[in-house]
MARBA-3410 file (N, C-alpha, C, O; in Angstrom, 1 decimal):
224
-24.5,-49.0,75.4,-23.7,-48.7,74.2,-22.4,-47.9,74.6,-22.5,-46.9,75.3 ~ -21.3,-48.4,74.2,-20.0,-47.8,74.5,-19.8,-46.5,73.7,-19.9,-46.6,72.4 ~ -19.5,-45.4,74.3,-19.3,-44.2,73.6,-17.9,-44.1,73.1,-16.9,-44.3,73.8 ~ -17.7,-43.8,71.8,-16.4,-43.7,71.2,-15.9,-42.3,71.3,-16.7,-41.4,71.0 ~ -14.7,-42.1,71.7,-14.1,-40.7,71.8,-13.5,-40.3,70.5,-13.1,-41.1,69.7
-13.2,-39.0,70.5,-12.5,-38.4,69.3,-11.1,-39.0,69.2,-10.7,-39.3,68.1 ~ -10.4,-39.1,70.3,-9.1,-39.7,70.2,-9.0,-41.1,69.7,-8.1,-41.5,69.1 ~ -10.1,-41.8,70.1,-10.1,-43.2,69.6,-10.4,-43.3,68.1,-9.8,-44.2,67.5 ~ -11.2,-42.4,67.6,-11.4,-42.4,66.1,-10.1,-42.0,65.4,-9.7,-42.6,64.4 ~ -9.4,-41.0,65.9,-8.2,-40.6,65.3,-7.1,-41.7,65.4,-6.4,-41.9,64.4
-7.1,-42.4,66.5,-6.2,-43.6,66.6,-6.6,-44.7,65.6,-5.6,-45.2,65.0 ~ -7.8,-44.9,65.3,-8.3,-45.9,64.3,-7.8,-45.5,62.9,-7.3,-46.3,62.1 ~ -7.9,-44.2,62.6,-7.5,-43.7,61.3,-6.0,-43.8,61.2,-5.5,-44.2,60.2 ~ -5.3,-43.4,62.3,-3.8,-43.4,62.3,-3.3,-44.8,62.1,-2.2,-45.0,61.5 ~ -4.0,-45.8,62.6,-3.5,-47.2,62.5,-3.5,-47.6,61.0,-2.7,-48.5,60.6
-4.4,-47.1,60.2,-4.5,-47.4,58.8,-3.4,-46.6,58.0,-2.7,-47.2,57.2 ~ -3.4,-45.3,58.2,-2.5,-44.5,57.3,-1.1,-44.3,57.9,-0.2,-44.0,57.1 ~ -0.9,-44.5,59.2,0.4,-44.3,59.8,1.5,-45.1,59.1,2.5,-44.5,58.7 ~ 1.4,-46.4,59.0,2.5,-47.2,58.4,2.8,-46.8,57.0,3.9,-46.8,56.6 ~ 1.8,-46.4,56.2,2.0,-45.9,54.8,2.7,-44.6,54.8,3.6,-44.5,54.0
2.4,-43.7,55.7,3.1,-42.4,55.7,4.5,-42.6,56.2,5.4,-41.9,55.7 ~ 4.7,-43.4,57.2,6.0,-43.6,57.7,7.0,-44.1,56.7,8.2,-43.8,56.7 ~ 6.5,-44.9,55.7,7.3,-45.4,54.6,7.8,-44.3,53.8,8.9,-44.4,53.1 ~ 7.1,-43.2,53.7,7.4,-42.0,52.9,8.1,-40.9,53.7,8.4,-39.8,53.2 ~ 8.4,-41.2,54.9,9.2,-40.2,55.7,8.4,-39.3,56.5,8.9,-38.3,57.1
7.0,-39.5,56.6,6.2,-38.6,57.4,6.3,-39.0,58.9,6.5,-40.2,59.2 ~ 6.1,-38.0,59.7,6.1,-38.2,61.2,4.8,-37.8,61.7,4.3,-36.7,61.3 ~ 4.2,-38.6,62.6,2.9,-38.2,63.2,3.1,-37.2,64.4,3.9,-37.5,65.3 ~ 2.3,-36.1,64.4,2.3,-35.2,65.5,0.8,-35.0,65.9,0.1,-34.1,65.3 ~ 0.4,-35.8,66.8,-1.0,-35.8,67.2,-1.9,-36.1,66.1,-1.9,-37.2,65.6
-2.7,-35.2,65.6,-3.7,-35.4,64.5,-3.1,-35.0,63.1,-3.8,-34.9,62.1 ~ -1.8,-34.8,63.0,-1.1,-34.4,61.8,0.0,-35.4,61.4,0.8,-35.8,62.3 ~ 0.1,-35.7,60.2,1.2,-36.4,59.6,2.0,-35.4,58.8,1.4,-34.8,57.9 ~ 3.3,-35.3,59.0,4.1,-34.2,58.5,5.4,-34.8,57.9,6.1,-35.6,58.4 ~ 5.7,-34.2,56.7,7.0,-34.5,56.0,7.8,-33.2,55.8,7.2,-32.3,55.2
9.0,-33.1,56.2,9.9,-32.0,56.0,10.9,-32.2,54.8,11.7,-33.1,54.9 ~ 10.8,-31.4,53.8,11.7,-31.5,52.6,12.8,-30.6,52.9,12.7,-29.4,52.8 ~ 14.0,-31.1,53.3,15.1,-30.3,53.6,15.7,-29.5,52.5,16.4,-28.5,52.6 ~ 15.4,-30.0,51.2,16.0,-29.3,50.0,15.3,-28.0,49.8,15.9,-27.1,49.2 ~ 14.0,-27.9,50.1,13.2,-26.7,49.8,12.7,-26.0,51.1,12.1,-24.9,51.0
12.8,-26.6,52.2,12.2,-26.1,53.5,10.7,-26.2,53.4,10.0,-25.7,54.3 ~ 10.1,-26.9,52.4,8.7,-27.2,52.4,8.3,-28.2,53.4,9.0,-29.2,53.6 ~ 7.2,-28.0,54.1,6.6,-28.9,55.1,5.2,-29.3,54.6,4.4,-28.5,54.4 ~ 5.1,-30.6,54.3,3.8,-31.2,53.8,3.0,-31.8,55.0,3.6,-32.6,55.8 ~ 1.8,-31.4,55.1,1.0,-31.9,56.3,-0.3,-32.6,55.8,-1.0,-32.1,54.9
-0.6,-33.7,56.4,-1.9,-34.3,56.3,-2.6,-34.2,57.6,-2.1,-34.7,58.6 ~ -3.7,-33.5,57.6,-4.3,-33.1,58.9,-5.7,-33.8,59.0,-6.5,-33.7,58.1 ~ -5.9,-34.4,60.2,-7.2,-35.0,60.5,-8.0,-34.1,61.4,-7.7,-34.0,62.6 ~ -9.0,-33.4,60.8,-9.8,-32.5,61.6,-11.1,-33.3,62.0,-11.9,-33.6,61.1 ~ -11.2,-33.5,63.3,-12.4,-34.3,63.7,-13.0,-33.6,64.9,-12.4,-33.3,65.9
-14.3,-33.4,64.8,-15.1,-32.8,65.9,-16.3,-33.6,66.1,-16.7,-34.4,65.3 ~ -16.9,-33.4,67.3,-18.2,-34.1,67.6,-19.2,-33.1,68.0,-19.1,-32.3,68.9 ~ -20.4,-33.2,67.3,-21.5,-32.3,67.6,-22.8,-33.1,67.5,-23.0,-33.9,66.7 ~ -23.6,-32.8,68.5,-24.9,-33.4,68.6,-24.9,-34.9,68.5,-25.8,-35.5,68.0 ~ -23.8,-35.5,69.1,-23.7,-36.9,69.2,-23.0,-37.6,68.0,-22.8,-38.8,68.1
-22.7,-36.9,66.9,-22.1,-37.5,65.8,-20.7,-36.8,65.5,-20.5,-35.7,65.8 ~ -19.9,-37.6,64.8,-18.5,-37.1,64.4,-18.6,-36.4,63.1,-19.3,-36.8,62.2 ~ -17.8,-35.3,62.9,-17.6,-34.7,61.6,-16.1,-34.7,61.3,-15.3,-34.2,62.0 ~ -15.8,-35.3,60.2,-14.4,-35.5,59.7,-14.1,-34.7,58.5,-14.9,-34.7,57.5 ~ -13.0,-34.0,58.5,-12.5,-33.3,57.4,-11.0,-33.5,57.3,-10.3,-33.2,58.2
-10.6,-34.1,56.2,-9.2,-34.3,55.9,-8.7,-33.2,55.1,-9.3,-32.7,54.2 ~ -7.5,-32.7,55.5,-6.9,-31.5,54.8,-5.4,-31.6,54.6,-4.7,-32.2,55.4 ~ -5.0,-31.1,53.4,-3.5,-31.1,53.1,-3.0,-29.7,53.2,-3.7,-28.8,52.7 ~ -1.9,-29.5,53.8,-1.3,-28.2,53.9,0.2,-28.2,53.5,0.9,-29.1,53.7 ~ 0.6,-27.1,52.8,2.0,-26.9,52.4,2.5,-25.6,53.1,2.0,-24.6,52.9
3.5,-25.8,53.9,4.1,-24.7,54.7,5.5,-24.5,54.3,6.3,-25.4,54.0 ~ 6.0,-23.2,54.4,7.4,-22.9,54.2,7.7,-21.6,55.0,7.5,-20.5,54.5 ~ 8.2,-21.8,56.2,8.3,-20.6,57.1,9.4,-19.6,56.6,9.1,-18.4,56.6 ~ 10.6,-20.1,56.2,11.6,-19.1,55.7,11.1,-18.3,54.5,11.3,-17.0,54.5 ~ 10.5,-18.9,53.5,9.9,-18.2,52.4,8.8,-17.3,52.8,8.8,-16.1,52.3
7.9,-17.7,53.6,6.7,-16.9,53.9,7.2,-15.7,54.8,6.5,-14.7,54.8 ~ 8.2,-15.9,55.6,8.7,-14.7,56.4,9.1,-13.6,55.5,8.8,-12.4,55.8 ~ 9.7,-13.9,54.3,10.1,-12.8,53.4,8.8,-12.2,52.7,8.7,-11.0,52.5 ~ 7.9,-13.1,52.4,6.6,-12.6,51.8,5.9,-11.7,52.8,5.4,-10.6,52.4 ~ 5.9,-12.1,54.0,5.2,-11.3,55.1,5.9,-10.0,55.4,5.2,-9.1,56.0
7.1,-9.9,55.1,7.8,-8.6,55.3,7.2,-7.5,54.4,7.0,-6.4,54.8 ~ 6.8,-7.9,53.2,6.1,-7.0,52.3,4.7,-6.8,52.8,4.2,-5.7,52.8 ~ 4.0,-7.9,53.2,2.7,-7.8,53.7,2.6,-6.8,54.9,1.6,-6.1,55.1 ~ 3.6,-6.9,55.8,3.6,-6.0,57.0,3.5,-4.5,56.6,2.9,-3.8,57.3 ~ 4.3,-4.2,55.6,4.2,-2.8,55.1,2.8,-2.4,54.7,2.4,-1.2,54.9
2.1,-3.3,54.1,0.7,-3.0,53.7,-0.1,-2.8,54.9,-0.9,-1.8,54.9 ~ 0.0,-3.6,55.9,-0.9,-3.5,57.0,-0.6,-2.4,58.0,-1.4,-2.1,58.9 ~ 0.6,-1.8,57.8,0.9,-0.6,58.5,0.7,0.7,57.7,0.9,1.8,58.3 ~ 0.3,0.6,56.5,0.0,1.7,55.7,-1.3,2.4,56.0,-2.4,1.8,56.0 ~ -1.3,3.7,56.4,-2.5,4.4,56.8,-3.5,4.5,55.7,-4.7,4.4,56.0
-3.1,4.6,54.5,-4.1,4.6,53.4,-4.8,3.3,53.3,-6.0,3.2,53.0 ~ -4.0,2.2,53.4,-4.7,0.9,53.4,-5.7,0.7,54.5,-6.8,0.2,54.3 ~ -5.2,1.1,55.7,-6.1,1.0,56.9,-7.4,1.8,56.7,-8.5,1.3,57.1 ~ -7.3,3.0,56.1,-8.5,3.8,55.9,-9.4,3.1,54.9,-10.6,3.1,55.1 ~ -8.8,2.6,53.8,-9.7,1.9,52.8,-10.3,0.6,53.4,-11.4,0.3,53.0
-9.6,0.0,54.2,-10.1,-1.3,54.8,-11.3,-1.1,55.6,-12.3,-1.8,55.6 ~ -11.3,0.0,56.4,-12.5,0.4,57.1,-12.8,-0.3,58.5,-13.7,0.0,59.1 ~ -11.9,-1.2,58.8,-12.1,-1.9,60.1,-11.5,-1.1,61.3,-10.7,-0.2,61.1 ~ -12.0,-1.5,62.5,-11.5,-0.8,63.7,-10.0,-1.1,63.9,-9.5,-2.1,63.3 ~ -9.3,-0.3,64.7,-7.9,-0.5,65.0,-7.7,-1.9,65.6,-6.7,-2.6,65.3
-8.6,-2.3,66.4,-8.5,-3.6,67.1,-8.6,-4.7,66.1,-7.8,-5.7,66.2 ~ -9.5,-4.6,65.2,-9.7,-5.6,64.1,-8.5,-5.7,63.2,-8.1,-6.7,62.8 ~ -8.0,-4.5,62.9,-6.8,-4.4,62.0,-5.6,-5.1,62.6,-4.9,-5.9,62.0 ~ -5.4,-4.8,63.9,-4.3,-5.5,64.6,-4.4,-7.0,64.7,-3.4,-7.7,64.5 ~ -5.6,-7.4,64.9,-5.9,-8.9,65.0,-5.7,-9.5,63.6,-5.0,-10.6,63.5
-6.2,-8.9,62.5,-6.0,-9.4,61.2,-4.6,-9.4,60.8,-4.1,-10.4,60.1 ~ -3.8,-8.4,61.1,-2.4,-8.3,60.8,-1.6,-9.4,61.5,-0.8,-10.1,60.9 ~ -2.0,-9.7,62.8,-1.3,-10.7,63.5,-1.5,-12.1,62.9,-0.6,-12.9,62.8 ~ -2.7,-12.4,62.5,-3.1,-13.6,61.8,-2.3,-13.7,60.5,-1.8,-14.8,60.2 ~ -2.4,-12.6,59.7,-1.8,-12.6,58.4,-0.3,-12.8,58.4,0.3,-13.6,57.6
0.4,-12.2,59.4,1.8,-12.2,59.4,2.4,-13.4,60.1,3.6,-13.7,60.0 ~ 1.5,-14.2,60.7,2.0,-15.5,61.3,1.6,-16.7,60.5,1.7,-17.8,60.9 ~ 1.1,-16.4,59.3,0.7,-17.5,58.4,1.8,-17.9,57.5,2.3,-17.1,56.7 ~ 2.2,-19.1,57.6,3.3,-19.6,56.8,2.8,-20.6,55.7,3.6,-21.4,55.2 ~ 1.6,-20.5,55.4,0.9,-21.5,54.5,1.2,-21.1,53.1,0.9,-19.9,52.7
1.6,-22.0,52.3,1.8,-21.8,50.9,0.6,-22.3,50.0,0.3,-21.8,49.0 ~ 0.0,-23.3,50.5,-1.1,-23.9,49.8,-1.9,-24.9,50.7,-1.4,-25.4,51.7 ~ -3.1,-25.2,50.2,-3.9,-26.1,51.0,-4.9,-26.8,50.1,-5.4,-26.3,49.1 ~ -5.2,-28.1,50.5,-6.3,-28.8,49.8,-7.3,-29.1,50.8,-7.1,-29.8,51.8 ~ -8.5,-28.5,50.6,-9.6,-28.7,51.5,-10.8,-29.5,50.7,-11.6,-30.0,51.4
-10.7,-29.4,49.4,-11.7,-30.1,48.6,-11.0,-31.2,47.8,-10.3,-30.9,46.8 ~ -11.2,-32.4,48.2,-10.4,-33.5,47.5,-11.0,-33.9,46.2,-10.5,-34.8,45.5 ~ -12.1,-33.3,45.8,-12.7,-33.6,44.5,-11.8,-33.1,43.4,-11.9,-33.5,42.2 ~ -10.7,-32.3,43.7,-9.7,-31.9,42.8,-8.9,-33.1,42.3,-8.2,-33.0,41.3 ~ -9.0,-34.2,43.0,-8.2,-35.4,42.6,-9.0,-36.3,41.6,-8.5,-37.4,41.2
-10.2,-35.9,41.3,-11.0,-36.6,40.4,-10.3,-36.8,39.0,-9.7,-35.8,38.5 ~ -10.4,-37.9,38.4,-9.9,-38.1,37.1,-10.6,-37.2,36.1,-11.8,-36.9,36.3 ~ -9.9,-36.8,35.1,-10.4,-35.8,34.1,-11.8,-36.1,33.6,-12.7,-35.3,33.6 ~ -12.0,-37.4,33.2,-13.3,-37.8,32.6,-14.2,-38.6,33.5,-15.2,-39.1,33.1 ~ -13.8,-38.6,34.8,-14.5,-39.4,35.7,-15.8,-38.6,36.2,-15.6,-37.5,36.7
-17.0,-39.2,36.1,-18.1,-38.5,36.7,-18.0,-38.2,38.2,-17.4,-39.1,38.9 ~ -18.4,-37.1,38.6,-18.3,-36.8,40.0,-19.0,-37.8,40.9,-18.5,-38.1,42.0 ~ -20.1,-38.3,40.4,-20.9,-39.3,41.2,-20.0,-40.5,41.4,-20.1,-41.1,42.5 ~ -19.3,-40.9,40.4,-18.4,-42.1,40.5,-17.3,-41.8,41.5,-16.9,-42.7,42.3 ~ -16.7,-40.6,41.5,-15.6,-40.3,42.4,-16.2,-40.3,43.8,-15.5,-40.8,44.7
-17.3,-39.7,44.0,-17.9,-39.7,45.4,-18.2,-41.1,45.9,-18.1,-41.3,47.1 ~ -18.6,-42.0,45.0,-18.9,-43.4,45.4,-17.6,-44.1,45.9,-17.7,-44.9,46.9 ~ -16.5,-43.7,45.3,-15.3,-44.4,45.7,-14.4,-43.7,46.8,-13.6,-44.2,47.4 ~ -14.7,-42.3,46.9,-13.9,-41.6,47.8,-14.7,-40.4,48.4,-14.9,-39.4,47.7 ~ -15.3,-40.5,49.6,-16.1,-39.5,50.2,-15.7,-39.2,51.6,-16.2,-38.3,52.3
-14.7,-40.0,52.1,-14.4,-39.9,53.5,-13.7,-38.6,53.9,-13.7,-38.2,55.1 ~ -13.2,-37.9,52.9,-12.5,-36.7,53.2,-13.4,-35.6,53.9,-12.9,-34.7,54.6 ~ -14.7,-35.7,53.7,-15.6,-34.8,54.3,-16.9,-35.6,54.6,-17.8,-35.8,53.8 ~ -17.0,-36.1,55.9,-18.0,-37.1,56.2,-18.5,-36.9,57.6,-17.8,-36.3,58.5 ~ -19.7,-37.4,57.9,-20.2,-37.4,59.3,-20.6,-38.9,59.6,-21.1,-39.6,58.7
-20.5,-39.2,60.8,-20.8,-40.6,61.2,-20.9,-40.7,62.8,-20.4,-39.9,63.5 ~ -21.7,-41.7,63.2,-21.7,-42.0,64.6,-20.5,-43.0,64.9,-19.9,-43.0,65.9 ~ -20.3,-43.9,63.9,-19.2,-44.9,64.0,-18.6,-44.9,62.6,-19.2,-45.0,61.6 ~ -17.2,-44.8,62.6,-16.5,-44.8,61.3,-16.8,-46.0,60.5,-16.6,-45.9,59.2 ~ -17.2,-47.1,61.1,-17.5,-48.3,60.3,-18.8,-48.1,59.4,-19.1,-49.0,58.6
-19.5,-47.0,59.7,-20.7,-46.7,58.8,-20.2,-46.3,57.4,-21.0,-46.4,56.5 ~ -19.0,-45.9,57.3,-18.5,-45.4,56.0,-18.1,-46.6,55.2,-17.2,-47.4,55.6 ~ -18.6,-46.8,54.0,-18.3,-48.0,53.1,-16.8,-48.0,52.8,-16.2,-47.0,52.4 ~ -16.2,-49.1,53.1,-14.7,-49.3,52.7,-13.9,-48.2,53.3,-13.0,-47.7,52.6 ~ -14.1,-47.8,54.5,-13.4,-46.7,55.1,-11.9,-46.8,55.1,-11.2,-45.9,55.0
-11.4,-48.0,55.4,-10.0,-48.3,55.4,-9.4,-48.1,54.0,-8.3,-47.5,53.8 ~ -10.1,-48.6,53.0,-9.6,-48.5,51.6,-9.6,-47.0,51.2,-8.7,-46.6,50.5 ~ -10.6,-46.3,51.6,-10.7,-44.9,51.3,-9.5,-44.1,52.0,-9.0,-43.2,51.4 ~ -9.2,-44.5,53.2,-8.0,-43.8,53.8,-6.7,-44.2,53.1,-5.9,-43.3,53.0 ~ -6.6,-45.4,52.6,-5.4,-45.7,51.8,-5.4,-44.9,50.6,-4.3,-44.4,50.2
-6.5,-44.7,50.0,-6.6,-43.8,48.8,-6.2,-42.4,49.1,-5.6,-41.7,48.3 ~ -6.6,-41.9,50.3,-6.2,-40.6,50.6,-4.7,-40.4,50.7,-4.2,-39.3,50.4 ~ -4.0,-41.5,51.2,-2.5,-41.4,51.2,-2.0,-41.4,49.8,-1.0,-40.7,49.5 ~ -2.6,-42.1,48.9,-2.1,-42.1,47.5,-2.3,-40.8,46.9,-1.5,-40.3,46.1 ~ -3.5,-40.1,47.2,-3.7,-38.8,46.7,-2.7,-37.8,47.2,-2.2,-36.9,46.5
-2.3,-38.0,48.5,-1.4,-37.1,49.1,0.0,-37.3,48.5,0.7,-36.3,48.2 ~ 0.4,-38.5,48.2,1.7,-38.8,47.5,1.7,-38.1,46.2,2.7,-37.5,45.8 ~ 0.6,-38.1,45.4,0.5,-37.4,44.1,0.7,-35.9,44.3,1.4,-35.3,43.5 ~ 0.0,-35.4,45.3,0.0,-33.9,45.6,1.5,-33.5,45.9,2.0,-32.5,45.3 ~ 2.1,-34.3,46.7,3.5,-34.0,47.1,4.4,-34.1,45.9,5.3,-33.2,45.7
4.2,-35.1,45.1,5.1,-35.4,43.9,4.9,-34.2,42.9,5.9,-33.8,42.3 ~ 3.7,-33.8,42.7,3.4,-32.7,41.8,4.2,-31.4,42.2,4.7,-30.7,41.3 ~ 4.2,-31.1,43.5,4.9,-30.0,44.0,6.4,-30.1,43.8,7.1,-29.2,43.4 ~ 6.9,-31.3,44.3,8.3,-31.5,44.3,8.9,-31.5,42.9,10.1,-31.3,42.7 ~ 8.1,-31.9,41.9,8.7,-31.9,40.5,9.1,-30.5,40.0,10.1,-30.5,39.2
8.5,-29.5,40.5,9.0,-28.1,40.2,8.4,-27.2,41.2,7.3,-26.5,41.0 ~ 9.0,-27.1,42.4,8.4,-26.3,43.5,8.1,-24.8,43.2,7.1,-24.3,43.5 ~ 9.0,-24.2,42.5,8.9,-22.8,42.2,7.7,-22.5,41.2,7.0,-21.6,41.3 ~ 7.6,-23.4,40.2,6.6,-23.2,39.2,5.2,-23.5,39.9,4.2,-22.9,39.5 ~ 5.2,-24.4,40.8,3.9,-24.7,41.5,3.5,-23.5,42.3,2.3,-23.1,42.3
4.4,-22.8,42.9,4.0,-21.5,43.6,3.5,-20.5,42.6,2.4,-19.9,42.9 ~ 4.1,-20.4,41.5,3.6,-19.4,40.5,2.3,-19.7,40.0,1.4,-18.9,39.7 ~ 2.0,-21.0,39.8,0.7,-21.5,39.2,-0.4,-21.5,40.2,-1.6,-21.3,39.8 ~ -0.1,-21.7,41.5,-1.2,-21.9,42.5,-1.3,-20.9,43.6,-2.2,-21.0,44.4 ~ -0.5,-19.9,43.6,-0.6,-18.8,44.6,-0.7,-17.4,44.0,-0.5,-17.3,42.8
-0.9,-16.4,44.8,-0.9,-15.1,44.3,0.2,-14.3,45.0,1.2,-13.9,44.3 ~ 0.1,-13.9,46.2,1.1,-13.1,46.9,2.5,-13.8,46.8,3.5,-13.1,46.6 ~ 2.5,-15.1,47.1,3.8,-15.8,47.1,4.4,-15.8,45.7,5.6,-15.7,45.5 ~ 3.5,-16.0,44.7,4.0,-16.0,43.3,4.5,-14.6,42.9,5.6,-14.6,42.2 ~ 3.9,-13.6,43.3,4.3,-12.2,43.0,5.7,-12.0,43.6,6.6,-11.4,42.9
5.9,-12.4,44.8,7.2,-12.2,45.5,8.3,-13.0,44.8,9.3,-12.5,44.6 ~ 8.0,-14.2,44.4,9.0,-15.1,43.8,9.4,-14.5,42.4,10.6,-14.5,42.1 ~ 8.4,-14.1,41.7,8.7,-13.5,40.3,9.5,-12.2,40.5,10.5,-12.0,39.7 ~ 9.2,-11.4,41.5,10.0,-10.2,41.7,11.5,-10.6,42.1,12.4,-10.0,41.6 ~ 11.6,-11.5,43.0,12.9,-12.0,43.5,13.7,-12.5,42.3,15.0,-12.3,42.3
13.1,-13.2,41.3,13.8,-13.7,40.2,13.9,-12.7,39.0,14.4,-13.0,38.0 ~ 13.4,-11.5,39.3,13.5,-10.4,38.3,12.8,-10.8,37.0,13.2,-10.4,35.9 ~ 11.7,-11.5,37.1,10.9,-11.9,36.0,9.7,-10.9,35.9,8.6,-11.2,36.2 ~ 10.1,-9.6,35.5,9.2,-8.5,35.7,7.9,-8.6,34.7,6.8,-8.3,35.2 ~ 8.1,-9.1,33.5,7.0,-9.2,32.6,6.0,-10.2,33.2,4.8,-9.9,33.2
6.5,-11.3,33.7,5.6,-12.4,34.2,5.0,-11.9,35.5,3.8,-12.2,35.9 ~ 5.7,-11.1,36.3,5.2,-10.5,37.5,4.0,-9.6,37.2,3.0,-9.7,37.9 ~ 4.1,-8.7,36.2,3.0,-7.8,35.9,1.8,-8.6,35.3,0.7,-8.3,35.6 ~ 2.1,-9.6,34.5,1.0,-10.5,34.0,0.3,-11.2,35.1,-1.0,-11.2,35.1 ~ 1.0,-11.7,36.1,0.4,-12.4,37.2,-0.4,-11.4,38.0,-1.6,-11.7,38.4
0.1,-10.2,38.2,-0.6,-9.2,39.0,-1.9,-8.8,38.3,-3.0,-8.8,38.9 ~ -1.8,-8.5,37.0,-3.0,-8.0,36.3,-4.1,-9.1,36.2,-5.3,-8.9,36.3 ~ -3.6,-10.4,36.0,-4.6,-11.5,36.0,-5.2,-11.7,37.4,-6.4,-11.9,37.5 ~ -4.5,-11.5,38.4,-5.0,-11.7,39.8,-6.0,-10.6,40.1,-7.0,-10.8,40.8 ~ -5.8,-9.4,39.6,-6.8,-8.3,39.7,-8.1,-8.6,39.1,-9.2,-8.2,39.6
-8.1,-9.4,38.0,-9.4,-9.7,37.3,-10.1,-10.7,38.2,-11.4,-10.8,38.1 ~ -9.4,-11.5,39.0,-10.1,-12.5,39.8,-10.6,-11.9,41.1,-11.6,-12.3,41.6 ~ -9.8,-10.9,41.6,-10.2,-10.3,42.9,-10.2,-8.8,42.8,-9.3,-8.1,43.2 ~ -11.3,-8.3,42.2,-11.4,-6.9,41.9,-11.6,-6.1,43.3,-12.1,-6.7,44.2 ~ -11.1,-4.9,43.3,-11.1,-4.1,44.5,-10.4,-4.7,45.7,-10.8,-4.5,46.8
-9.4,-5.5,45.4,-8.6,-6.1,46.5,-7.5,-5.1,46.9,-6.4,-5.1,46.3 ~ -7.8,-4.3,47.9,-6.8,-3.3,48.3,-5.5,-3.9,48.8,-4.4,-3.4,48.5 ~ -5.6,-5.0,49.5,-4.4,-5.7,50.0,-3.5,-6.1,48.8,-2.2,-5.9,48.9 ~ -4.0,-6.6,47.8,-3.3,-7.0,46.6,-2.6,-5.8,45.9,-1.5,-5.8,45.5 ~ -3.4,-4.7,45.8,-2.9,-3.5,45.2,-1.7,-2.9,45.9,-0.7,-2.5,45.4
-1.9,-2.8,47.3,-0.8,-2.3,48.1,0.4,-3.2,48.2,1.5,-2.8,48.2 ~ 0.1,-4.5,48.2,1.2,-5.5,48.2,2.1,-5.3,46.9,3.3,-5.3,47.0 ~ 1.5,-5.2,45.8,2.2,-5.0,44.5,3.0,-3.7,44.6,4.1,-3.6,44.1 ~ 2.4,-2.6,45.2,3.0,-1.3,45.3,4.3,-1.4,46.1,5.3,-0.9,45.6 ~ 4.3,-2.0,47.2,5.5,-2.2,48.0,6.5,-3.1,47.5,7.7,-3.0,47.6
6.0,-4.2,46.8,6.9,-5.2,46.2,7.7,-4.6,45.1,8.9,-4.9,45.0 ~ 7.1,-3.7,44.4,7.8,-3.2,43.2,8.4,-1.8,43.5,8.9,-1.1,42.5 ~ 8.4,-1.4,44.7,9.0,0.0,45.1,10.5,0.0,45.0,11.0,1.1,44.8 ~ 11.1,-1.1,45.0,12.6,-1.1,45.0,13.1,-2.1,43.9,14.3,-2.2,43.7
END
């Protein structure tokens, strides 16, 4: 039996989705298809995460939204938080762990991510029906041909990606406000929408109680 490699599976996937993404301006970079929106500096990524364990492949498709210039500004506020002695004391981690966490946090330019594609389910569609027609986004296999209609499912993943990109592009700033926390707070402060800023902050606190990073972020964000 011929052993199939990880690179060969990614190549098989790319042969299906590549031409479709190229029509939309996406460029392939190894296991990622990427589109750069020059109007907003948003970078949209379709990522093929494929690993092999105990003889079988594990596939996870993921969508990411990046914006380095915007996130650099957000992270300037976050850096003040991670250097605050009171925050460090409340966090309780060792200096080494704090430095590591800060490095990861401040090098993150991610605005949003789709890891669970069930969010694309139609409003009244039973989950079982959705899973029957689209499950490749999180799957295991020895051979990708074991997945029913795998090529059609990959085509569907491109259509879902197009919808996701279109939803964001229709109103990028409102998408940030609706789907993020720290980024939304920064944007509302930048736009001087103080009432909405406070509403977003208070609502976020109800979701993430005792979130010291959020509390300190708001403190530094509103200090000036």
